[in-house]
C-alpha positions as CSV (number, residue, x, y, z in Angstrom):
1,M,-56.7,24.9,11.0
2,V,-55.1,21.8,12.5
3,L,-53.0,19.8,10.9
4,L,-51.2,16.2,11.7
5,A,-48.0,15.3,11.0
6,R,-44.8,13.4,12.3
7,V,-41.2,14.5,12.8
8,D,-38.4,13.6,9.9
9,D,-35.3,13.3,11.9
10,P,-32.8,13.4,7.9
11,Y,-30.0,12.3,10.3
12,L,-30.8,9.2,11.6
13,G,-29.0,7.4,10.2
14,G,-25.6,9.0,11.0
15,P,-24.2,8.5,15.1
16,S,-23.1,12.1,15.1
17,F,-26.3,13.6,14.5
18,S,-29.5,10.9,15.4
19,A,-32.5,12.1,17.8
20,P,-33.8,8.8,17.2
21,H,-36.3,10.1,20.4
22,F,-37.7,12.5,18.2
23,H,-38.3,10.8,14.6
24,E,-41.5,9.3,13.7
25,K,-43.5,11.7,17.1
26,P,-46.5,12.8,16.6
27,V,-46.7,16.9,15.7
28,R,-50.1,18.6,16.3
29,L,-50.2,21.9,14.0
30,E,-52.6,24.7,15.0
31,I,-52.7,27.5,12.3
32,S,-55.2,30.8,12.8
33,S,-55.8,34.3,11.8
34,P,-55.6,36.7,11.4
35,P,-52.7,37.1,14.4
36,D,-53.1,37.8,18.0
37,S,-50.7,40.5,18.9
38,E,-51.1,40.0,22.5
39,W,-50.3,36.1,22.7
40,L,-47.7,36.7,20.0
41,S,-46.1,39.6,22.6
42,E,-46.7,37.0,25.3
43,V,-44.2,34.1,23.5
44,N,-41.5,37.1,22.4
45,T,-41.5,37.8,26.1
46,K,-41.1,34.8,27.9
47,L,-39.1,32.7,25.6
48,G,-36.7,35.7,24.7
49,A,-37.5,36.4,21.2
50,A,-37.2,39.7,19.0
51,E,-40.2,38.6,16.5
52,S,-42.0,34.9,16.3
53,F,-45.0,33.5,14.6
54,G,-46.1,30.9,17.4
55,R,-44.7,28.2,20.0
56,V,-43.6,24.8,19.7
57,R,-44.4,22.6,23.1
58,V,-41.9,19.5,23.3
59,K,-43.6,16.9,26.5
60,K,-40.5,15.7,28.3
61,N,-38.5,13.0,26.9
62,V,-40.9,13.4,23.4
63,E,-43.2,10.9,24.9
64,T,-47.0,10.7,24.1
65,E,-49.3,11.9,27.1
66,Q,-52.2,9.3,27.8
67,L,-55.3,11.5,29.5
68,C,-58.7,10.8,30.2
69,D,-61.5,12.2,30.0
70,D,-65.2,10.8,30.9
71,G,-64.4,7.8,30.8
72,E,-62.5,7.8,27.6
73,K,-59.1,7.7,27.0
74,F,-57.5,9.8,24.6
75,E,-53.5,10.4,23.3
76,V,-52.0,14.5,23.8
77,E,-49.1,14.3,20.5
78,P,-45.2,15.1,22.4
79,I,-44.7,18.2,19.9
80,R,-47.7,20.9,19.4
81,I,-46.8,23.6,17.4
82,R,-49.4,26.9,17.2
83,L,-48.7,29.9,14.6
84,D,-50.4,32.8,14.3
85,I,-50.5,34.1,10.5
86,P,-51.9,37.4,8.8
87,P,-55.0,36.2,6.4
88,D,-52.8,36.0,3.4
89,V,-50.8,33.6,4.1
90,F,-53.1,31.5,5.9
91,E,-55.0,31.6,2.8
92,A,-52.5,30.3,0.9
93,I,-51.5,27.2,3.1
94,H,-54.9,26.2,3.6
95,S,-55.0,25.8,0.0
96,Q,-52.0,24.4,-0.5
97,A,-52.7,21.6,2.3
98,I,-56.8,21.3,-0.1
99,E,-54.8,20.5,-2.9
100,A,-51.6,18.6,-1.6
101,Y,-54.9,16.1,-0.3
102,R,-56.8,16.3,-3.5
103,Q,-53.8,15.7,-5.5
104,R,-52.5,12.8,-3.0
105,H,-49.2,14.6,-2.7
106,L,-47.2,14.7,0.8
107,L,-46.9,18.0,2.3
108,W,-43.9,18.9,4.2
109,A,-42.7,21.4,6.5
110,N,-39.7,23.4,8.6
111,V,-39.8,24.6,11.5
112,T,-37.1,27.2,12.7
113,L,-37.3,27.8,16.4
114,V,-35.3,30.8,18.0
115,G,-35.3,32.6,21.5
116,E,-33.3,32.8,24.3
117,K,-34.7,28.7,25.9
118,L,-32.6,27.0,23.0
119,P,-29.1,25.9,23.9
120,S,-26.0,27.4,22.4
121,V,-24.2,26.1,19.6
122,D,-20.8,24.7,19.8
123,T,-20.1,23.4,16.9
124,E,-18.1,24.4,14.1
125,L,-21.1,24.1,11.7
126,G,-23.1,26.1,13.8
127,I,-25.9,24.0,13.6
128,L,-28.7,22.8,16.3
129,F,-29.4,19.2,15.7
130,L,-32.5,17.7,17.1
131,Q,-30.4,15.6,20.1
132,D,-28.9,18.8,20.9
133,L,-32.8,19.8,22.5
134,D,-32.8,18.7,26.6
135,V,-35.9,16.9,26.7
136,S,-35.5,16.4,30.8
137,E,-38.7,18.2,31.0
138,D,-41.3,19.5,29.3
139,R,-40.0,22.4,26.9
140,E,-41.5,25.9,24.8
141,Y,-39.6,27.8,22.3
142,A,-40.4,30.2,19.8
143,V,-41.5,29.8,16.6
144,G,-39.1,32.5,14.0
145,R,-39.8,31.1,10.5
146,F,-42.2,28.4,9.2
147,E,-42.0,26.4,5.4
148,I,-44.2,24.5,3.9
149,F,-43.6,22.9,0.5
150,D,-44.9,19.6,-0.9
151,T,-43.8,15.9,-2.9
152,R,-45.7,14.2,-5.8
153,Y,-47.2,11.5,-4.1
154,T,-48.8,8.6,-6.0
155,F,-49.9,5.0,-7.1
156,E,-50.3,5.8,-11.5
157,L,-46.4,7.1,-11.9
158,P,-45.3,6.3,-15.4
159,K,-42.0,3.9,-15.4
160,R,-39.5,5.0,-14.5
161,V,-35.7,4.7,-15.2
162,D,-33.3,4.0,-12.5
163,D,-29.9,5.1,-11.9
164,I,-26.9,4.6,-13.3
165,W,-24.2,4.0,-10.3
166,E,-20.9,2.4,-11.1
167,G,-18.9,2.1,-7.6
168,F,-17.9,5.6,-7.6
169,D,-16.4,6.5,-4.0
170,E,-18.2,10.3,-2.2
171,N,-14.6,12.2,-4.0
172,Y,-16.6,11.5,-7.5
173,L,-20.2,12.6,-6.7
174,D,-20.3,16.0,-6.2
175,S,-24.1,17.9,-5.3
176,I,-25.2,21.0,-6.1
177,E,-28.5,23.3,-5.7
178,V,-29.6,25.8,-8.3
179,V,-31.8,28.5,-7.9
180,L,-33.9,28.8,-10.5
181,S,-34.9,32.6,-11.9
182,R,-36.7,32.0,-15.2
183,A,-38.7,29.2,-17.2
184,R,-39.6,28.8,-20.9
185,Y,-41.7,26.3,-22.7
186,S,-44.4,26.1,-25.7
187,L,-46.7,23.5,-26.8
188,R,-47.5,22.7,-30.0
189,S,-51.7,22.9,-30.6
190,S,-51.1,20.3,-33.7
191,S,-50.2,17.4,-30.9
192,G,-50.6,18.6,-27.8
193,R,-47.0,18.0,-26.8
194,I,-45.0,20.7,-24.6
195,S,-41.2,21.2,-26.7
196,G,-38.6,23.3,-26.1
197,L,-38.6,23.2,-21.7
198,S,-35.4,24.7,-20.1
199,C,-34.6,27.1,-17.3
200,E,-32.3,29.2,-15.9
201,G,-30.7,30.0,-12.4
202,R,-28.0,30.1,-10.2
203,V,-25.9,28.0,-7.8
204,T,-26.1,28.6,-4.4
205,N,-24.5,25.9,-1.7
206,V,-25.8,27.3,1.1
207,F,-24.0,24.6,3.7
208,R,-20.7,25.2,2.7
209,Q,-18.2,27.8,0.7
210,D,-18.0,26.7,-2.8
211,L,-16.4,28.1,-5.8
212,L,-19.0,26.9,-8.0
213,D,-21.4,29.7,-5.8
214,G,-22.9,32.7,-8.0
215,T,-22.4,30.2,-11.1
216,D,-25.0,31.0,-13.8
217,V,-27.0,27.5,-14.9
218,Y,-28.8,26.9,-18.2
219,I,-30.9,23.3,-17.9
220,D,-32.4,21.7,-20.8
221,F,-35.5,19.1,-19.7
222,L,-35.5,16.5,-22.6
223,E,-37.2,13.5,-23.1
224,H,-35.6,9.8,-22.7
225,E,-35.0,7.9,-26.0
226,F,-36.7,4.4,-26.3
227,D,-34.4,1.7,-26.7
228,S,-34.6,1.0,-31.0
229,V,-34.8,-2.5,-30.6
230,T,-37.2,-3.1,-27.5
231,G,-39.1,0.4,-28.2
232,E,-38.8,0.4,-23.9
233,L,-37.2,3.4,-22.0
234,P,-34.0,1.7,-20.4
235,D,-34.1,0.1,-17.1
236,R,-31.2,2.4,-16.2
237,A,-29.8,4.9,-17.9
238,Y,-27.5,8.7,-16.7
239,A,-30.2,11.0,-15.6
240,G,-28.7,13.9,-18.2
241,E,-25.2,15.2,-19.1
242,F,-23.2,18.8,-17.9
243,L,-20.5,21.4,-19.3
244,Y,-19.3,23.0,-17.6
245,I,-16.9,25.9,-18.8
246,P,-14.7,27.8,-16.1
247,K,-13.9,31.6,-16.0
248,E,-11.3,32.6,-19.1
249,I,-8.2,33.5,-16.2
250,D,-7.2,36.6,-18.5
251,D,-10.6,37.5,-19.1
252,P,-11.3,39.9,-16.4
253,I,-15.4,40.6,-17.1
254,S,-15.6,36.4,-18.1
255,A,-18.0,34.2,-16.1
256,P,-18.1,30.9,-15.3
257,S,-21.3,29.0,-16.7
258,L,-22.9,24.9,-16.4
259,S,-25.4,23.9,-18.6
260,L,-27.3,20.6,-17.9
261,R,-29.1,18.2,-20.2
262,L,-31.5,16.4,-17.9
263,R,-33.7,13.8,-19.0
264,Y,-37.4,12.6,-18.2
265,V,-39.4,10.0,-18.7
266,P,-42.8,10.5,-21.0
267,G,-45.4,12.5,-18.9
268,D,-42.9,14.0,-16.6
269,D,-43.0,17.1,-18.1
270,R,-46.9,17.8,-18.5
271,D,-47.4,16.5,-14.7
272,L,-44.4,16.8,-12.6
273,I,-41.5,19.7,-14.3
274,V,-44.1,21.9,-16.5
275,P,-46.9,22.4,-12.8
276,L,-43.2,23.2,-10.8
277,L,-41.9,25.5,-13.3
278,S,-45.5,26.9,-12.6
279,Q,-45.3,28.1,-8.6
280,E,-46.5,31.1,-7.6
281,I,-44.2,34.4,-8.0
282,G,-43.0,34.4,-4.1
283,T,-41.8,30.8,-3.7
284,R,-38.4,29.2,-4.0
285,L,-37.8,26.7,-6.0
286,S,-34.2,25.2,-6.9
287,L,-32.8,22.0,-8.4
288,E,-30.9,19.9,-6.5
289,C,-28.5,17.5,-9.4
290,S,-25.6,15.3,-8.3
291,L,-22.6,15.1,-10.9
292,I,-20.1,12.4,-11.2
293,V,-17.0,13.9,-11.8
294,E,-14.3,14.3,-9.1
295,R,-14.6,17.8,-7.2
296,E,-11.3,18.8,-7.1
297,K,-11.0,18.5,-11.0
298,L,-14.6,20.2,-11.3
299,R,-12.9,23.1,-9.1
300,E,-10.0,23.4,-10.8
301,A,-10.7,23.1,-14.5
302,V,-9.3,26.0,-17.0
303,N,-10.6,24.2,-19.8
304,Q,-14.1,23.1,-20.5
305,L,-15.4,19.6,-18.4
306,Q,-18.1,17.1,-19.4
307,G,-19.5,14.8,-17.5
308,N,-23.4,12.5,-16.6
309,V,-25.4,13.3,-14.1
310,K,-26.1,10.8,-12.2
311,S,-30.0,11.8,-10.3
312,Y,-32.0,15.0,-9.9
313,G,-34.8,16.6,-8.1
314,F,-36.9,19.5,-7.4
315,K,-37.0,21.1,-4.6
316,V,-39.6,23.4,-3.4
317,I,-40.1,25.9,-0.6
318,R,-42.7,29.0,0.6
319,D,-42.2,31.5,3.1
320,L,-44.2,32.5,5.5
321,K,-42.8,35.6,6.2
322,R,-43.0,37.7,3.7
323,D,-41.0,41.2,2.8
324,G,-42.3,43.8,4.9
325,A,-44.3,42.0,7.2
C-alpha cells in the first residue's frame, strides 16, 4: 500500500522551533506486510536502533529530486518512508485509509524516529524538533513508532457556532487533555434521537508537570439551545461550562474531580460524537478542552470553582505497536 502525503510542521509560526524547509514537503509512505525480518534487522544494525518498524529517508535540503526515464521526467519525493508491519495491523490501516477516502476524512500520521543517527537533544524539554535534523546531506532514520488517525472534513457540515473570546491573555486560558475510558448514550425508538450522551476519563497533560494530572473527569454533551426569538442557533457562544471540585484537605481519601457540560450543534451527536466514541478497543481517544480560568486560581482552589469552556476537540490515535508484539 502506498500513501502520498505532505509534512505539517506544527511549529511553523514560532521562530524558535520553525522548520520551513520541511513544511508542505511531499512524503511517500510505502507499507508492506508481512514484515521482512531480515531487512528490518539490517535497518536496526545500520541505524543503531534496538527495534524498528521501518526506515525514513530524507533527501539533502529536503528537496524534491528530478529524474528522467526514457525521456520522461518525473519527481521523487524528498521524504520516503517504508514500513514493514504485521498483517493484522496492515489490514487495520488499509481499512482506515479506504474509509477515510469514502467519508472525505483527512488522514494524519505521527512518525517517531529512533536510533543512533539522530542528533543529541540538548533542550530543557528533551524534545527533538524538525529543525534539529541535519539536512546538509541525504539522511536515514529508523522508525520506532507509527500512529495514524483521521479528522472529519466535509463540505456539508451543519451551521457552526463560533467561540466566545473576550480578550483574555494566556494566563486566563488553561488547556487540558482528557483520555476517555467510558462512554454512555441511548437511542429513543420513538424519536430516533440520541440522548443521555456522556463519557468519563482522566486528565493527562504529557508535556508538563500539572497538579490536575490524574483528575477524574465526567462529561455530559448537550445540544446548543436555539434563540427563543429567531429560532436560530447563536452565532457565538461558550462551548460549555466546567465545575472543579478540589481534594478535601482534611480527608486523605478524597480526590479532585472535574465536570464538563459541552455543547454541540444538531446532528453532531449522531454524525461526529457517537462515531468517535464508538472506536474499537485499543484506540486511544482523548478530549482536548480549553477552560477560561486563571491557571493559578484553578490549581490553588480549595473550594468548588466553576467557569466557561472556550472550545473542545477530539484526538484519535491508533498505535502501530501492539502489546506483546
